[in-house]
C-alpha positions as CSV (number, residue, x, y, z in Angstrom):
1,M,-42.9,13.4,88.6
2,K,-46.5,13.5,87.5
3,S,-45.5,13.5,83.8
4,H,-43.3,10.4,84.4
5,S,-46.2,8.5,85.9
6,S,-48.5,9.6,83.1
7,F,-46.0,8.3,80.6
8,G,-45.9,5.0,82.4
9,F,-49.6,4.8,82.4
10,V,-49.7,5.5,78.6
11,V,-47.1,2.8,78.0
12,I,-49.0,0.3,80.1
13,V,-52.2,1.1,78.2
14,V,-50.5,0.7,74.9
15,I,-49.0,-2.6,75.9
16,L,-52.4,-3.8,77.1
17,M,-54.0,-2.7,73.8
18,I,-51.3,-4.5,71.7
19,G,-51.7,-7.6,73.9
20,G,-55.4,-7.5,73.5
21,G,-55.2,-7.0,69.8
22,V,-52.8,-10.0,69.4
23,G,-55.2,-12.1,71.5
24,L,-58.2,-11.0,69.5
25,A,-56.3,-11.8,66.2
26,A,-55.5,-15.2,67.5
27,Q,-59.1,-15.9,68.5
28,W,-60.3,-14.6,65.1
29,R,-57.9,-16.9,63.3
30,Q,-59.0,-19.9,65.3
31,T,-62.6,-19.0,64.8
32,M,-62.1,-18.9,61.0
33,M,-60.3,-22.3,61.1
34,L,-63.1,-23.8,63.1
35,R,-65.7,-22.4,60.6
36,V,-63.8,-24.0,57.7
37,E,-63.7,-27.3,59.6
38,L,-67.5,-27.0,60.4
39,E,-68.3,-26.3,56.7
40,D,-66.2,-29.4,55.7
41,A,-68.0,-31.5,58.3
42,R,-71.4,-30.3,57.0
43,A,-70.4,-31.0,53.4
44,T,-69.3,-34.5,54.4
45,T,-72.5,-35.1,56.3
46,D,-74.6,-33.9,53.3
47,E,-72.6,-36.3,51.0
48,L,-73.1,-39.2,53.4
49,K,-76.8,-38.5,53.6
50,R,-77.0,-38.4,49.8
51,L,-75.0,-41.6,49.4
52,Q,-77.2,-43.4,52.0
53,A,-80.3,-42.3,50.1
54,E,-78.8,-43.6,46.9
55,N,-77.9,-46.8,48.6
56,Q,-81.5,-47.3,49.8
57,R,-82.9,-46.5,46.4
58,L,-80.6,-49.1,44.7
59,R,-81.4,-51.7,47.4
60,R,-85.2,-51.2,46.6
61,Q,-84.5,-51.8,42.9
62,Q,-82.3,-54.9,43.6
63,I,-83.7,-58.3,42.5
64,A,-84.7,-60.6,45.4
65,P,-82.2,-63.4,46.1
66,M,-84.6,-66.2,45.2
67,A,-85.6,-64.5,42.0
68,L,-82.0,-64.0,41.1
69,E,-81.2,-67.6,41.8
70,A,-84.2,-68.7,39.5
71,L,-82.9,-66.4,36.7
72,R,-79.4,-67.9,37.1
73,A,-80.8,-71.5,36.9
74,D,-82.8,-70.6,33.8
75,H,-79.7,-69.0,32.2
76,A,-77.6,-72.1,33.0
77,A,-80.3,-74.4,31.4
78,L,-80.4,-72.5,28.1
79,P,-77.6,-74.2,26.3
80,Q,-79.1,-77.6,27.1
81,L,-82.5,-76.5,25.9
82,R,-81.1,-75.1,22.7
83,A,-79.3,-78.3,22.0
84,Q,-82.6,-80.2,22.6
85,V,-84.4,-77.9,20.2
86,E,-81.8,-78.3,17.5
87,A,-81.9,-82.1,18.0
88,L,-85.7,-82.0,17.6
89,N,-85.5,-79.8,14.5
90,K,-83.0,-82.0,12.6
91,P,-85.3,-84.9,11.8
92,A,-88.1,-82.4,10.8
93,A,-85.8,-80.8,8.3
94,R,-85.3,-84.1,6.4
């Protein structure tokens, strides 16, 4: 009878070891998936920080709205000024 109970004990230990191994494998797989997600999140965060810095740099280089409006007004007046210069130069050419 003692050998029968020893065999049962060994079977239970083997079953527990297999169950524990399966549980550990599942935990390991989930840990690896979470590490990949974490690395992706870090890469996304780094890219976001880089883009925000680039955005700030470009904003600092941007022309002020009033200066831009003055440039547009000057640009719009150029054809009229050219026409006036040509009109003034025509009598002088004669």
